[in-house]
C-alpha positions in Angstrom: 11.6 5.0 -21.4 14.1 2.3 -20.5 12.2 1.2 -17.4 8.9 0.8 -19.4 10.8 -1.2 -22.0 12.4 -3.5 -19.4 9.6 -3.9 -16.9 6.5 -3.2 -19.0 3.7 -0.8 -18.2 3.7 0.4 -14.6 0.2 1.4 -14.0 -1.6 0.0 -11.0 1.2 -2.3 -9.8 0.7 -3.7 -6.3 3.3 -3.4 -3.6 4.1 -7.1 -4.1 4.8 -6.6 -7.8 7.0 -3.6 -7.1 9.0 -5.6 -4.5 9.7 -8.3 -7.1 11.8 -5.9 -9.3 15.5 -6.6 -9.5 17.4 -3.7 -7.9 20.5 -4.5 -10.0 18.4 -4.0 -13.1 17.1 -0.7 -11.8 20.7 0.4 -11.0 21.8 -0.5 -14.5 18.9 1.3 -16.2 19.7 4.4 -14.1 23.4 4.2 -15.2 22.5 3.8 -18.9 20.1 6.7 -18.7 22.7 8.9 -17.0 25.3 8.1 -19.8 22.7 8.8 -22.5 21.6 12.1 -20.9 25.2 13.2 -20.4 26.2 12.4 -24.0 23.4 14.5 -25.2 23.9 17.5 -22.9 27.7 17.5 -22.5 28.5 19.6 -25.6 26.2 22.4 -24.2 27.9 22.2 -20.9 31.3 22.4 -22.6 30.3 25.5 -24.5 28.9 27.1 -21.3 32.2 26.4 -19.4 34.4 27.7 -22.2 32.4 30.9 -22.4 32.9 31.4 -18.7 36.7 31.0 -18.8 38.8 34.1 -19.0 41.2 34.4 -21.8 39.4 33.2 -24.9 36.4 35.3 -25.8 33.5 34.3 -28.0 31.0 36.7 -29.5 28.1 34.3 -28.5 27.0 30.7 -28.2 26.9 30.1 -31.9 30.4 31.5 -32.3 31.6 29.2 -29.4 30.1 26.1 -31.0 31.6 27.0 -34.4 35.1 27.8 -33.0 35.3 24.6 -30.9 34.1 22.5 -33.9 36.6 24.2 -36.2 39.6 24.1 -33.9 39.1 20.7 -32.1 36.4 18.8 -34.0 33.6 16.9 -32.5 35.9 15.5 -29.8 36.4 19.0 -28.5 32.8 19.0 -27.2 33.4 15.9 -25.1 36.8 16.7 -23.5 36.5 15.8 -19.8 33.4 13.7 -20.2 35.0 10.6 -18.6 35.6 12.4 -15.3 32.1 13.7 -15.3 30.7 10.2 -16.0 32.3 9.0 -12.8 30.0 11.4 -11.0 26.9 11.2 -13.2 26.6 7.4 -13.6 26.5 6.4 -10.0 24.4 9.4 -9.1 21.7 8.5 -11.6 21.8 4.8 -10.8 21.3 5.4 -7.1 18.6 8.0 -7.7 16.6 5.5 -9.9 17.0 2.7 -7.3 16.0 4.9 -4.3 13.0 6.3 -6.2 11.9 2.8 -7.1 12.3 1.6 -3.4 10.4 4.6 -2.1 7.5 3.8 -4.5 7.1 0.5 -2.7 6.5 2.4 0.6 4.3 5.1 -0.9 2.1 3.3 -3.4 -1.5 2.9 -2.4 -3.3 -0.3 -3.1 -5.9 -0.5 -5.9 -9.6 0.2 -5.3 -10.4 -3.5 -5.8 -7.9 -4.5 -3.1 -9.3 -1.9 -0.7 -12.8 -3.2 -1.3 -11.9 -6.8 -0.6 -10.0 -5.7 2.5 -13.1 -3.7 3.7 -15.4 -6.7 3.0 -13.1 -9.0 4.9 -13.0 -6.7 7.9 -16.8 -6.3 7.9 -17.2 -10.1 7.8 -14.8 -10.5 10.7 -16.7 -8.0 12.8 -20.0 -9.8 12.1 -18.5 -13.2 12.8 -16.1 -12.8 15.7 -13.9 -15.7 16.5 -14.5 -17.6 19.8 -12.8 -16.3 22.9 -9.5 -18.0 23.7 -10.8 -19.5 27.0 -13.5 -21.5 25.1 -10.9 -22.9 22.6 -8.6 -24.3 25.3 -11.4 -25.8 27.4 
């Protein structure tokens, strides 16, 4: 995926590493993935919409594809894509960024980190610090 290409492998990242990520890069990757997905899927959406319109009837999906291609060429499948991109691009960009930010809050630390934290807590309970009154005296 684009995120793996840009950021590298994501397995076992700490919260600190996740927080270092550039939000603008994530927004950009979301926008690019939205454009790519829309470019691939828009012809199918065009055929679906044309088949739902009253007036022109098609005998089936294959006939709709063939008729649009014959009458309008490849560009016929992408009519109205610019207006749709104004919706899809920001939607995907924001979704990618929000998902990445939520991962920071929901990620659990690795087993090694938890073990070190547990050992440190156990050490502090065995070696309590001196009371405040003795430190100031």
